[in-house]
C-alpha positions in Angstrom: 0.0 0.0 0.0 1.2 3.5 -0.7 0.0 6.9 0.6 -0.3 10.0 -1.6 -1.1 13.5 -0.5 -1.0 16.9 -2.1 0.6 19.9 -0.4 -2.8 21.3 0.6 -2.7 18.8 3.4 -0.3 21.2 5.2 1.9 18.4 6.4 5.6 19.3 6.9 8.1 18.3 4.2 9.8 16.0 6.7 6.6 14.0 7.1 6.6 13.0 3.4 10.2 11.9 3.7 10.0 10.2 7.1 6.7 8.3 6.3 7.5 7.5 2.7 4.4 9.4 1.5 4.3 10.6 -2.1 3.9 14.4 -2.3 1.9 16.0 -5.1 2.8 19.7 -4.8 0.2 22.3 -5.8 1.5 24.7 -8.4 2.0 28.3 -7.0 2.0 31.1 -9.5 3.5 34.4 -8.4 3.6 36.9 -11.2 5.1 35.2 -14.2 6.8 32.5 -12.1 5.6 29.0 -11.3 6.7 27.1 -8.3 6.0 23.7 -6.7 4.5 24.2 -3.2 6.8 22.9 -0.4 9.5 21.9 -2.9 10.5 25.2 -4.6 8.5 27.9 -2.7 8.0 28.7 0.9 5.3 30.6 2.7 7.6 33.7 3.2 7.8 34.2 -0.5 4.0 33.9 -0.9 3.4 36.4 2.0 6.0 38.8 0.6 4.2 38.8 -2.7 0.9 39.5 -1.1 2.4 42.4 0.8 3.7 43.7 -2.5 0.2 43.6 -3.8 0.9 40.6 -6.0 -1.8 38.0 -5.8 -0.4 34.4 -5.9 -2.6 31.8 -7.5 -2.5 28.0 -7.1 -3.5 25.1 -9.3 -4.0 21.5 -8.6 -1.8 18.6 -9.7 -2.6 17.5 -13.3 -4.5 14.3 -13.8 -1.7 13.0 -16.0 0.8 13.5 -13.2 -1.4 11.6 -10.7 -2.1 8.8 -13.3 1.6 8.4 -13.9 2.3 8.0 -10.2 -0.4 5.4 -9.8 0.8 3.4 -12.9 4.3 3.2 -11.4 3.0 1.2 -8.4 
């Protein structure tokens, strides 16, 4: 059995590593840049953008990415 969770679960990065849970990071868009939640962007950068009147947006993991992960089991 394998557990999967996306970064909206608000679990710390160490949990995914320690418990061998596969992380599906949400995409975070700040201006023209795209990041992977937890992996390549941290809350400080998001809050700094909000303070600068830049409105970050998120998007969910693509269905293809999830399907690929399930097929690899």
